[in-house]
C-alpha positions as CSV (number, residue, x, y, z in Angstrom):
1,M,0.0,-0.1,0.1
2,I,1.4,3.3,-1.2
3,D,1.2,6.2,1.7
4,V,-1.0,9.0,0.4
5,Q,-2.3,12.2,2.2
6,S,-5.9,13.1,1.2
7,D,-5.1,17.0,1.2
8,C,-2.2,16.5,-1.1
9,P,-2.6,17.6,-4.8
10,F,0.2,15.3,-5.8
11,C,-1.3,12.3,-4.0
12,E,-4.4,13.0,-5.9
13,I,-2.5,12.7,-9.2
14,V,-0.7,9.5,-7.9
15,Q,-4.2,7.9,-7.3
16,R,-5.3,9.3,-10.7
17,E,-8.0,11.4,-9.1
18,T,-7.0,14.5,-11.2
19,P,-8.4,13.8,-14.8
20,D,-7.1,17.0,-16.3
21,V,-3.3,15.9,-15.4
22,R,-1.1,15.7,-18.5
23,E,0.6,12.6,-17.2
24,V,3.8,11.8,-19.2
25,Y,5.2,8.6,-17.2
26,R,4.3,6.2,-14.4
27,D,5.9,3.2,-12.8
28,E,5.6,1.4,-9.5
29,G,7.6,4.2,-7.8
30,A,7.2,7.4,-9.7
31,V,4.8,9.5,-11.6
32,A,5.8,12.2,-14.0
33,F,3.2,15.1,-15.3
34,F,3.2,18.6,-16.6
35,P,2.5,21.4,-13.9
36,L,-0.7,23.4,-14.5
37,E,1.5,26.3,-14.8
38,P,4.8,25.4,-16.6
39,A,7.7,27.5,-16.5
40,T,8.4,26.6,-20.1
41,L,7.1,24.2,-22.4
42,G,7.9,20.7,-21.8
43,H,8.4,21.6,-18.0
44,T,7.7,18.2,-16.1
45,L,7.3,17.3,-12.5
46,V,8.5,14.1,-11.1
47,V,7.0,12.9,-8.0
48,P,7.5,9.5,-5.7
49,R,4.1,7.7,-5.7
50,E,4.6,7.6,-1.9
51,H,3.7,10.9,0.0
52,I,7.2,12.0,1.0
53,P,7.1,15.5,1.9
54,D,10.6,16.6,1.3
55,I,14.5,15.3,0.7
56,W,15.1,14.9,4.4
57,S,12.3,12.3,4.4
58,L,13.5,10.4,1.5
59,D,15.7,7.2,1.9
60,E,18.4,6.2,-0.3
61,K,16.4,3.3,-2.3
62,K,13.6,5.9,-3.3
63,A,16.1,8.6,-4.0
64,S,18.0,6.1,-6.4
65,H,14.6,5.4,-8.3
66,L,13.5,8.9,-8.4
67,A,17.1,9.9,-9.8
68,R,17.0,7.2,-12.6
69,V,13.3,8.4,-13.6
70,T,14.6,12.0,-13.6
71,L,17.4,11.0,-15.8
72,R,15.4,9.0,-18.2
73,L,12.6,11.7,-18.6
74,S,15.4,14.5,-19.0
75,H,16.5,12.7,-22.0
76,A,13.0,12.2,-23.2
77,V,12.2,16.0,-22.9
78,R,15.4,16.9,-24.6
79,R,14.4,14.7,-27.5
80,A,11.0,16.0,-27.7
81,T,11.8,19.8,-27.3
82,Q,15.3,20.2,-28.4
83,P,16.1,22.9,-25.6
84,E,19.4,24.9,-25.4
85,G,19.8,23.9,-21.8
86,L,17.9,22.2,-19.0
87,N,17.5,22.9,-15.3
88,I,16.8,20.2,-12.7
89,I,15.2,22.0,-9.6
90,Q,14.2,20.2,-6.4
91,S,13.1,22.7,-3.5
92,N,12.6,21.9,0.2
93,G,10.4,24.2,2.5
94,A,8.5,27.4,1.9
95,V,11.5,29.7,1.9
96,A,13.2,27.5,-0.9
97,T,9.8,27.9,-3.0
98,Q,8.5,24.7,-2.3
99,T,4.6,25.1,-2.5
100,V,3.4,21.6,-2.5
101,F,4.7,19.7,0.3
102,H,5.1,16.4,-1.7
103,L,8.8,15.8,-2.8
104,H,9.0,16.7,-6.6
105,V,11.7,17.2,-9.0
106,H,11.3,19.8,-11.9
107,I,12.6,18.9,-15.4
108,V,12.6,22.6,-17.1
109,P,13.9,22.8,-20.7
110,R,15.4,26.1,-21.3
111,W,16.0,28.5,-24.1
112,S,18.0,31.9,-24.1
113,N,14.9,33.9,-24.4
114,D,12.5,31.9,-22.3
115,E,10.1,33.3,-19.4
116,L,12.0,31.9,-16.6
117,G,15.1,34.0,-16.6
118,R,18.1,33.8,-14.0
119,I,17.6,31.5,-11.0
120,W,21.0,32.4,-9.4
121,P,22.0,35.8,-7.9
122,P,24.8,37.4,-10.1
123,E,27.1,37.6,-7.2
124,T,27.2,37.2,-3.4
125,T,28.9,39.2,-0.3
126,Y,29.9,36.2,1.7
127,S,33.2,36.7,3.5
128,E,36.0,34.2,3.1
129,T,35.6,33.5,6.9
130,Q,31.9,32.7,6.6
131,K,32.5,30.5,3.8
132,D,35.2,28.6,5.6
133,E,33.1,28.4,8.8
134,V,30.3,26.6,6.8
135,W,32.7,24.5,4.9
136,E,34.1,23.2,8.0
137,R,30.8,22.5,9.8
138,I,29.4,20.7,6.6
139,R,32.7,18.6,6.5
140,Y,32.4,17.8,10.2
141,E,28.8,16.5,9.7
142,C,30.0,14.5,6.6
143,R,32.6,12.7,8.6
144,K,30.3,12.4,11.7
145,A,27.6,10.7,9.2
146,G,30.3,8.4,7.6
147,V,29.5,10.1,4.3
């Protein structure tokens, strides 16, 4: 039995309760479909069939399957749309622009004059000390976790 939540729009899609969805792929662990408001033509979402709210709740086996499906669909989107580039975007938490709290990966084909525009700031003002402090903390957490 796949874990779903009744108030989750992506769980409704997984359960095939949303008839107007433009589904492009489905297997035992994932479903892919077009969002209602695509950033570009060909923008595709890949979601696990199980309700998983964010990346921190995802186990390695399901992550591996999601990555394989994302890779396969990225190739399909490329063949179908012939983009100049491609963004793979996965956001976690409201501050990171996650609006549906069911883990999902965006496959977004890109063209030089598309509507999406830049997704990164042109520059930042972090000091070398700030960067070094975060670098050390992350390295420490990796070693502690055996990563």
